[in-house]
NURO-951877 format. One record per residue (C-alpha): residue in three letters; x, y, z. Coordinates in steps of 0.02 Angstrom, whole numbers, plus 50000, padded with zeros to 5 digits. Example, Ala and Ser with C-alpha at 12.3 -4.5 7.8 and 13.67 -1.06 7.14 Angstrom:
ALA506154977550390 SER506844994750357 
//
This chain:
UNK500005000050000 UNK500735016649947 UNK500755030050082 UNK500355047750028 UNK501515060650106 UNK500675076150180 UNK501675090750110 UNK500565104250182 UNK501635116650281 UNK501185115250464 UNK501475125750620 UNK502455112650714 UNK503595124550810 UNK502145136550838 UNK500665125750885 UNK500105137951020 UNK500315153250909 UNK498635161950891 UNK498645177250777 UNK497235189750780 UNK495905184450653 UNK495575202250595 UNK497345206950541 UNK498645200950417 UNK499935189850500 UNK501675188950424 UNK501925170350459 UNK500195162650459 UNK498765163050334 UNK496975165350385 UNK496715146450380 UNK498205144250499 UNK499425137750370 UNK501205143750373 UNK501685154650226 UNK502895146250103 UNK504375157750134 UNK504285154350322 UNK504285135350304 UNK506175132650302 UNK506375143450455 UNK504965134550547 UNK505695117350509 UNK507465122350557 UNK506845131350711 UNK505925115550763 UNK507495105050735 UNK508465115350863 UNK507305109451000 UNK506525119151142 UNK507875115451271 UNK509315119651155 UNK508425135251094 UNK508195141251273 UNK510045138451308 UNK510585147651151 UNK509435162151183 UNK510085164251359 UNK511825165151283 UNK511215178051158 UNK510495188851296 UNK512125187851390 UNK513045192651230 UNK511925207951209 UNK512235212751390 UNK514105209651381 UNK514255219451219 UNK513355233651305 UNK512025235151170 UNK510935248951241 UNK509585260951186 UNK509315275751299 UNK507495279651332 UNK507375296751411 UNK506515295351578 UNK506895276751597 UNK507695273751769 UNK509035263251685 UNK509535278051576 UNK510995274351461 UNK511075256651531 UNK509395251051462 UNK509785234851368 UNK509295232751186 UNK507775221651162 UNK508015208451026 UNK506785194650983 UNK507425177250934 UNK506155175650793 UNK506655185850640 UNK505515194950520 UNK505625185650354 UNK505365193150181 UNK505285182350026 UNK506445184949878 UNK505055189749757 UNK504225202149874 UNK505885210249915 UNK506265212949730 UNK504695223549714 UNK504985232749878 UNK506795236249835 UNK506345244249668 UNK505105255549756 UNK506355260249890 UNK507695264949765 UNK506485275649666 UNK505905284149824 UNK507685288249877 UNK508075295949708 UNK506475306149718 UNK506805312949892 UNK508585317349844 UNK507995326849690 UNK506715336149795 UNK508045341749919 UNK509175347349778 UNK507765358049708 UNK507175365449874 UNK508945370749920 UNK509245376249741 UNK508085383449607 UNK506465379349702 UNK505505375349544 UNK504345363849641 UNK503715378849740 UNK503605390149588 UNK502565377349494 UNK501405374249641 UNK501885355949660 UNK502275358249845 UNK501455370649966 UNK502665384250024 UNK502095381650205 UNK502955364750205 UNK504595373250167 UNK504675391150228 UNK503705387950390 UNK504705372350428 UNK506105374950556 UNK507045361150465 UNK507245372450313 UNK508965379650346 UNK509085396150256 UNK510975397550276 UNK511095381250176 UNK510075387550027 UNK511205388049876 UNK512535377949966 UNK513495367249843 UNK513635349049892 UNK514645335549801 UNK513715329049647 UNK512225339449705 UNK511755324649816 UNK510935327949984 UNK510405310550035 UNK511815298250070 UNK510925287050195 UNK509035285950186 UNK507795276950296 UNK505985272150260 UNK504745264950384 UNK503715251350299 UNK502115243250358 UNK500895230950285 UNK499075235250257 UNK497645223750298 UNK497555218350116 UNK499375212750121 UNK500095227450023 UNK501655236150088 UNK501635255050107 UNK502855268250169 UNK502395276150335 UNK503705289750335 UNK505435295550280 UNK507025296750382 UNK508105309250292 UNK509095318250425 UNK510215305750512 UNK509295289050501 UNK509565278750657 UNK509505260050671 UNK510675253450536 UNK511985249050667 UNK510685240450776 UNK510115230550624 UNK511905224750600 UNK512095220050784 UNK510445210650777 UNK511085200950628 UNK512715196450712 UNK511865190550871 UNK510485180650786 UNK511615172550655 UNK512755166650797 UNK511275160550898 UNK510445151150753 UNK511875147750632 UNK511105132150556 UNK509405140250536 UNK510205155750460 UNK511175145250334 UNK509685134350287 UNK508605149650250 UNK509885157150128 UNK509805174550202 UNK510595189350110 UNK512085196650202 UNK512245214850255 UNK514105218050230 UNK513925223050046 UNK512755237150097 UNK513985244250222 UNK515405242450097 UNK514395252749973 UNK514025265650107 UNK515865267150153 UNK516345269149970 UNK515045282949955 UNK515795292350102 UNK517535290450029 UNK516925297549864 UNK516235312849956 UNK517995318549999 UNK518415334149902 UNK520255332549947 UNK521385317849995 UNK520265305849898 UNK521515291549910 UNK521495291850100 UNK520155303850164 UNK519855307050348 UNK518055302850391 UNK517335305850564 UNK515685300750644 UNK514955315850735 UNK513935310850888 UNK513015321451017 UNK513865310951151 UNK513575296351268 UNK511905302851333 UNK511105301551163 UNK509825287551147 UNK510775278651007 UNK512565281851065 UNK512945263251060 UNK512555263350874 UNK513665278450843 UNK515155270150925 UNK514745253450845 UNK514665260450668 UNK516245270650693 UNK517195255250745 UNK516415244250610 UNK516755256550470 UNK518475261250536 UNK518105279650570 UNK518505291050717 UNK517045294450834 UNK517025312850881 UNK515985325350975 UNK515805343350922 UNK517135348851046 UNK518405337550959 UNK518275347950801 UNK518715365750755 UNK518605376550600 UNK520165386150550 UNK520315395850387 UNK518645388450331 UNK519325370650348 UNK518735357850475 UNK520055350050587 UNK520095336150715 UNK521025341050873 UNK522225327050912 UNK523685325351029 UNK524865327550883 UNK524015343350820 UNK522635347750700 UNK522165335150564 UNK521025340550424 UNK519345331750410 UNK518665327950237 UNK516965320050274 UNK515785320950423 UNK514515307150448 UNK513375316250567 UNK512235307850692 UNK511395323450759 UNK510005334750698 UNK510395347850566 UNK510215363550669 UNK511305357150812 UNK512805355750696 UNK513355374050693 UNK512965386550833 UNK513635400850727 UNK512375399650583 UNK511035387350638 UNK510565385350822 UNK511505397950932 UNK511145388351092 UNK511915372151031 UNK513475366351123 UNK513525350251022 UNK514055356350852 UNK515545365250775 UNK515565383950750 UNK515935387950568 UNK515475370950498 UNK514195378050375 UNK515485390050304 UNK516765376150288 UNK515475366650184 UNK515085382550087 UNK516915384650042 UNK517025366749980 UNK518265360850111 UNK517225347450195 UNK515715336550153 UNK514315331850272 UNK513225316450257 UNK511775318150254 UNK511905335850187 UNK511405349450310 UNK509565353450291 UNK509025336250233 UNK507895334550385 UNK506665345950295 UNK505835331250207 UNK505695320050359 UNK503955326850389 UNK502475315750345 UNK501635330950268 UNK502565328150103 UNK501845310550079 UNK500215315849993 UNK501205325549863 UNK502455311949817 UNK501465303749674 UNK501305320449583 UNK503115325049620 UNK503725308249558 UNK502885310749390 UNK503585328349379 UNK505375324449427 UNK505625306349371 UNK504315304949234 UNK503615288949309 UNK502305283249433 UNK502735280749614 UNK503065262149639 UNK502985261249828 UNK501435270249888 UNK501325279350054 UNK500055276550191 UNK498505286950154 UNK498985304050219 UNK498165321250224 UNK499005337950257 UNK497765348750351 UNK498395364950272 UNK497135362950130 UNK495335368050180 UNK494445353250101 UNK495675341250178 UNK495465349550348 UNK493595346750348 UNK493805328450300 UNK495055325850441 UNK493975334250572 UNK492455323850525 UNK493455307650531 UNK494615312250674 UNK494155296750772 UNK494855285950631 UNK496465295650608 UNK498245295450669 UNK498725313650700 UNK500525319550684 UNK501355336450677 UNK501985343950516 UNK503475351350604 UNK504565343950742 UNK503635351650887 UNK503965346351065 UNK502555342451183 UNK501375334151058 UNK501585315751024 UNK500745305650889 UNK498905303450935 UNK497815288650888 UNK496055295350866 UNK495285278550904 UNK496075278251077 UNK495525295951129 UNK493995300451231 UNK492675312551167 UNK493405327051264 UNK495165323051205 UNK494555322551025 UNK493735339551047 UNK495325346851120 UNK496345339650977 UNK495125346350847 UNK495285363850923 UNK497175362950911 UNK497085357650729 UNK495885371750686 UNK497015384550767 UNK498485379950653 UNK497945367950515 UNK499595368650421 UNK500465361650576 UNK499565344950572 UNK499555329150468 UNK498285315150474 UNK498535297250419 UNK497275283650397 UNK497395272250547 UNK498075256350471 UNK497805239050538 UNK499635234650549 UNK500145216750516 UNK500705205750658 UNK502245194850672 UNK502675180950796 UNK503725187350941 UNK504385176951084 UNK503515183251241 UNK504105173351389 UNK504305155751321 UNK502995156051184 UNK502685165751023 UNK501325178851023 UNK500775190950886 UNK501395208950894 UNK501115223450775 UNK502665227750674 UNK503515240950568 UNK505145238550472 UNK506395252350440 UNK507365249650280 UNK508975258550234 UNK509735264150071 UNK511485270650035 UNK511945281649889 UNK512795271449755 UNK513395280949602 UNK511885289049522 UNK510675277549613 UNK510465269249783 UNK510805252149857 UNK509565245049982 UNK510095235450135 UNK509395217850109 UNK508545218050277 UNK508275231850403 UNK507705235150579 UNK506005227750621 UNK505175234350778 UNK503635227250862 UNK502375234050986 UNK502405230751171 UNK500705222051161 UNK499225219251046 UNK498245232251144 UNK499135246451054 UNK499775249550878 UNK501145261150940 UNK502735253150876 UNK504135261850968 UNK505705256651061 UNK505385271251177 UNK503685264151226 UNK504255246851274 UNK504335238651104 UNK505665226651044 UNK506685223450887 UNK506965209350764 UNK508265204550638 UNK507535205850462 UNK507935191450345 UNK507785194050158 UNK507855177050078 UNK508835172949922 UNK508285161249784 UNK510035153749777 UNK511495150149895 UNK512185166349968 UNK514005170649939 UNK515125176550080 UNK515315195450080 UNK516615205450177 UNK516745223750216 UNK518515222950149 UNK518885225749965 UNK518735210249853 UNK520295199649827 UNK521315205149678 UNK520605222749678 UNK522075234949679 UNK521805248649807 UNK523035262849832 UNK523555263450014 UNK524755273450118 UNK525585262850253 UNK525185269750424 UNK525595263350599 UNK524815277350697 UNK522955275650660 UNK521775290150644 UNK522475302050774 UNK521795301850950 UNK520615316150995 UNK521115325151154 UNK519425321451232 UNK519675302851203 UNK521425303851278 UNK520695312351431 UNK519375298851453 UNK520655284951428 UNK521805292951556 UNK520425293251686 UNK519825276051634 UNK521545269651683 UNK521485279151847 UNK519755272851896 UNK520175254951847 UNK521705255351961 UNK520725264352097 UNK519425250452095 UNK520815237552101 UNK521615245752253 UNK519925247452339 UNK519485229152313 UNK521175222252367 UNK521155231752530 UNK519315227952558 UNK519625209452528 UNK521075209452652 UNK519965217152785 UNK518525205052753 UNK519665189852765 UNK520285195652934 UNK518535199952996 UNK517945182352951 UNK519425174553041 UNK519095185053196 UNK517205182853196 UNK516535184153374 UNK518205189553446 UNK519005206353481 UNK519755214653329 UNK521605212053307 UNK522695227753304 UNK523115225553120 UNK521245226253076 UNK521115243153161 UNK522605249253059 UNK521875242252898 UNK520175250352929 UNK520975267452951 UNK522055264152800 UNK520485259652703 UNK519765276952733 UNK521375285452679 UNK521645274752523 UNK519845276052463 UNK519695294352517 UNK517995290752596 UNK518205302952738 UNK517805304452882 UNK517535285752893 UNK518635276353017 UNK519755291453051 UNK518405304053097 UNK517665308153266 UNK516615292453263 UNK518085281953204 UNK518295271653365 UNK516435267653369 UNK516435262453186 UNK517995251953208 UNK517165242353349 UNK515775236853229 UNK516455240353054 UNK515225230752945 UNK513945244752929 UNK515245257552876 UNK516045245252755 UNK514355241552673 UNK514035260252664 UNK515685263452576 UNK515285249552453 UNK513525254052402 UNK513235272752433 UNK513225280652260 UNK513225298252334 UNK514815295552434 UNK516385300852346 UNK517625286552337 UNK516345272852366 UNK516505257152263 UNK514845260752180 UNK515345278252126 UNK517015271452064 UNK516225257451962 UNK514905269151891 UNK516255281551839 UNK517285267551764 UNK515805261351663 UNK515355278851606 UNK517135282351549 UNK517215265751457 UNK515585270351369 UNK516325286551304 UNK517825277851226 UNK516975262251159 UNK517695265350988 UNK519445264651064 UNK519175248151155 UNK519075230751085 UNK517465221151105 UNK518265209751236 UNK518965224451334 UNK517245232451339 UNK516465215951393 UNK517615214651542 UNK517195232051603 UNK515345229851569 UNK515355213151662 UNK516185221951809 UNK514765234451812 UNK513415221151792 UNK514205210751930 UNK514085225352050 UNK512305230051996 UNK511695212352028 UNK512445212152203 UNK511765229452238 UNK510005223152202 UNK510105209452333 UNK509065212852487 UNK510265203752603 UNK512125207252595 UNK513245194952684 UNK515115196152706 UNK515295180152606 UNK514375188052459 UNK515495203352467 UNK517055192652476 UNK516525182452324 UNK516095198552233 UNK517805205852272 UNK518685190552202 UNK517665190552043 UNK517865209152014 UNK519745208252043 UNK519855194251915 UNK518875204751791 UNK519995219851819 UNK521535208951798 UNK520825202051635 UNK520505219651571 UNK522265225251618 UNK523015209951536 UNK522005212051378 UNK522485230451366 UNK524305226151395 UNK524365212151267 UNK523155218351133 UNK523235237351120 UNK524485244350997 UNK525735255851081 UNK524995272051019 UNK524335287151111 UNK522745278051168 UNK523795265051256 UNK524965278051330 UNK523605288251412 UNK522675273051476 UNK524285266251551 UNK524845283051621 UNK523205284351715 UNK523455266951786 UNK525265270451838 UNK524885286951924 UNK523425279552020 UNK524395264052070 UNK525835274752135 UNK524625285752234 UNK523725270852309 UNK525335261752354 UNK526045277252438 UNK524405279552535 UNK524455261252587 UNK526245262252650 UNK526055279452727 UNK524585274552838 UNK525235257452892 UNK527105258452930 UNK527495276452974 UNK527285272153158 UNK528345258453236 UNK527105248753342 UNK528335235553400 UNK527455220253331 UNK527295225153148 UNK527275207953069 UNK525355206253050 UNK525235223552971 UNK526715220452856 UNK525965204052798 UNK524305212652761 UNK525205226352664 UNK526115213552557 UNK524495204252523 UNK523575220052473 UNK525035225252362 UNK525015207952279 UNK526855205252326 UNK526765192152463 UNK527435177952355 UNK528915188152294 UNK529335193052472 UNK529255175052535 UNK530395168852397 UNK531685181652450 UNK531525181952639 UNK530535166252686 UNK529415170552834 UNK530435184452913 UNK529525201152901 UNK530515217352910 UNK530025235252873 UNK531605238552773 UNK531305223452661 UNK529475228152632 UNK529965246052589 UNK531315240052472 UNK530085228752379 UNK528625240952369 UNK529565257352354 UNK531215256052260 UNK531295238652182 UNK531325242451995 UNK530935224251952 UNK529285223952049 UNK527795229451941 UNK526925234752101 UNK528285246252168 UNK528185265152166 UNK529805267352069 UNK529215255051936 UNK527695266151904 UNK528805281551893 UNK529975273451768 UNK528515268251656 UNK527805285851671 UNK529485293151621 UNK529505282551465 UNK527725287451418 UNK528025305951447 UNK529585306251341 UNK528595299251194 UNK527145311451205 UNK526965323551058 UNK527705340751077 UNK527155356550989 UNK528965361250961 UNK530685355851017 UNK531275364851172 UNK532965364451259 UNK532095364351429 UNK531145350351511 UNK529255351251514 UNK528385352751683 UNK527805334551681 UNK529575328851637 UNK530335338751780 UNK529085331851906 UNK529285313551858 UNK531185314851849 UNK531245323252019 UNK530135309952099 UNK531095295652018 UNK532745302552080 UNK532065304952256 UNK531455287052267 UNK532985279452184 UNK534165288752300 UNK533185284352456 UNK534165275852595 UNK533045261552651 UNK533945258952815 UNK533725277152865 UNK531935277552804 UNK531465262252907 UNK532275269153066 UNK530995276053191 UNK531245290153315 UNK531495282953488 UNK530325295053576 UNK528915297253449 UNK529105280153364 UNK528825289253199 UNK529865286253043 UNK530125304553010 UNK531185303552851 UNK529985291052775 UNK528545302652821 UNK529415317052731 UNK529665306452574 UNK527865300852573 UNK527275318752597 UNK528295323752445 UNK527565309552343 UNK525805313752401 UNK526035331552343 UNK526915328852177 UNK526025313452107 UNK524375323052091 UNK525395337652024 UNK526075326051890 UNK524305321351842 UNK523815339751836 UNK525315344051728 UNK524875330651601 UNK523075336351600 UNK523535354651579 UNK524615351451427 UNK523605337851339 UNK521905335951419 UNK521345352851483 UNK520235356451332 UNK520865374151311 UNK520895383551147 UNK522685378751105 UNK522965370050940 UNK523315353051013 UNK522005354251149 UNK520145353351161 UNK518935367751181 UNK517805367851332 UNK516485354651295 UNK515225363751403 UNK513945355951516 UNK513235338551488 UNK511605340251394 UNK510255327251373 UNK510045328051185 UNK508315323151129 UNK508375320650940 UNK506885321550827 UNK507425305950736 UNK507025293350871 UNK506545275150853 
//
C-alpha cells in the first residue's frame, strides 16, 4: 500500500501561536497555514529543540548585555544602561516580494534626493505649485543658511531610511521618511550578528542575504564625498555624546567602518577648513558622517544655543573644504506632510509613477482636507507637520470625546501644523514573549545608501514590534522590541566582507599610527586607567579586611584590623570614615560602615561611585576599546549591579564579589597590555593606571608603617597581600618580616611591577614619547616632576627611612618622602592634563565641551 506524504506546511514549532483573526499575519495565513517563505525557518527552528533554543537564547541575551548594546529611553530609570531588546524570531521577507519593495525604495530615495536638491536650489517645485510653500518656509528644518550651498554631485541624501508597514490587504506602504540622520542601521547589524550566531544552522538553511555589501557601498560613498585627499580621506562620525539614545550605534558604526568617533568639541574650523584636534596637532577632516539633527551642527549659523556642534561648519561646507552626510538641511523632508504630494512630484521629477505608495495621508493645510480630517478624526492618526515638542502622535481611536474635541481645536488653530494618516491595521508577526510566540504589531525600517547615480538598499533592516496587541504604537521608547530582518535569496548566498574584494588593487599609504587620538578621548582613557586602578586598590584592601574579619568573627578585633580600617579610609578617600570623630565607634563594629562605603552612590570614593564612573568612561571611549575589553568592564559593572540589588548582603557575598571583580579587572589590564597597539590611546590609559597605582601604594604604606608599633609583622603581611607582593617577598626572605625589606620591595625595587619606582619609570618612558608642539631645550613641567620623583625614590636610603624616632616612634624621614610623593604625584597628573587634556583653545587641545546636555533628537526610534 502506497503512503501519501502530507506536504502541507504546518505550524509545528508554533502550535500555540494564535494570531488575531482580523489582521494580516506575516507568518500565518487566515486558515492557519504557514506561509511558504517561512517554512524553512519553521522546520529548522523546530529542529533546534526547545531546550537547546532556550540555552542559546540565554547566551544571546548575555552577549547583548556583555556587548553593552543599549538604547537610551529618556526618563527610563536605567538611563543609558537600558539593554537593547532583541527577539529570537526574525522577520522574514521572501525573495520575490523584496525585489518589488527594493525597486520602490530605490525610486523613492532618488525622488527625495531630487526634491532636496531643488528646494535648496532653484525651488521650481514651489514656483510650479507642486509643493505648498508652508511645508518649506514655515518648517524649522528648512535651513536658510544652507540654501544655495553646493554639495558634492548635488546629492543631499547619502543614507536614507523608510518605515514600511503592511496594510490589511497585504500590500506594503511607506509610513514615513528618515532623511536627517537615520538611526538603526547599526542596531540592524548588531541584531544580525547576534541572531546568526545564535541560530547559525537556521540562518544558513534559509539562505539569508548578508548585510556587509550594503555597508561596503556606504563606506565607498563616504570616501567619494571627499573633496581633497581622495586616496585616503579622513572621515569622522559626529555624535552628540554618550547621553544620546543611540550612542551605542554611533560608537558601533564608527568602529565597524573604521572611522573616528568625535563630539563637536573634538573639532574646530580654521581658515574655513574643519580639523580634528588630536594630541599630535590639527588634522584636516574631509567628510563628516553626522548623527545629530541639522540645526545642532553649527551654533554660529544654525542654532546659537547648541553646544554640540562646530562653530563655522556651515561656512567650511560653503567653501568646499568638507562634506557632510547627510547634507545639512536634509531633515526638511522628514515630515509626513510631504507624503500626499509624492505621486505628483514623482511624475514631475522622474517621469514615472510612484512604485511604493505611502500610507493614506492628508495635510491639514488645505481647507477641504481639513474638513475631512475633522469629520473623521476618530479614525485618524494625527502627527505634527513640524518637529514640535510636547505633542506626540495621537491615535484618534484611543482618545475620549473630550480629548478628540481638544485635539480638533488645536488643529483648527493651526491647520498647516498637522498631518493626518489613515489608521492602518498593521500586520502582526510572531514574537517570543516569555517562552511562547505571540503576535505583535510591526514596522520595518529599511535603509538605502547612495551608490553612484542611484541607491543600494540594505537587504534587511530594523524591524520593531509593539509592546502588546492592545496598542499599535510601535516604538522602542514605549516598550517595544526589535527583530533581525531576513531577506531570503533564491540561491545560495556568497560570503561578503566589508574589505575590498581579493585582487582589487587599492592605493594605500602605510600607516602605523591610526587616525589620530582626539584630546577628549585621551582624557577619558587617562581617567579610565585611573579609575580601573582605583577600583583594584579598593577591592584588594577591602578583601584583606574582610578575610581578617571572618577569621576574627566573634572575637576582639586584632590591632592590624584597626590599622587596615583606618588605611581603608585614607586609600579610598571616603572621609571621615574610620579616622573621623566616630572612628573608634565604627571600628568596633565596622560592617555597617564598610557596606556604606561599598554601596552609597552619593559618597565620593565609594565602590559604587568608582564602578559607575569606570563604566561611564568606558562608554565614552567604546570606539577605542576592543569588544573583549568592553565586555570585561561591562561585566564588572553588571556584577556590581546584581549584588547591589540583593536585599541581604552577607560578608561572604561581598568577599566572592571582590574576588570576581578583581579577576575581571586583571583580565581587562592583561588584555589592554597584550592587545592594544602602543599608540597614544595605550599611553594615556597606562599613564592613568601608573599614576593611580603609585598614589594608592604610597597611601597604603604611609598609613600602615609610618609608626613603629613594635609588633609590625601582622600589618606588614597585610600590606604585602594587598600590594600583591607576598609571594615575591616569601621567595626572597622566607617568613621573616622586616620594614626595610617591605619598603625595598614596594618602594624602590625596579623589578617589581607593584613598586612606586616602577610606576615612575614607566611614566617617564610614556612622557618622553608624548607629542610636543615644538622642540625645546628645557624640560616640560611633567618631565621635571617625574624625573624629580624618580630620583628621590631611587636615592632613598632604606635603612634610614625604616629607622623610627625613639621618643615618637615615627619614621620621620619616611614621612617626609611620602609627603613629597603625596604632593607631587597629583601635580604630575595635573601637569599632564594641563598640557594635553585641559580642553583649552590651544591648537593641540580641546575647547571647553560645556555642560552635559541630554540631547533629545527628533529622529528617534
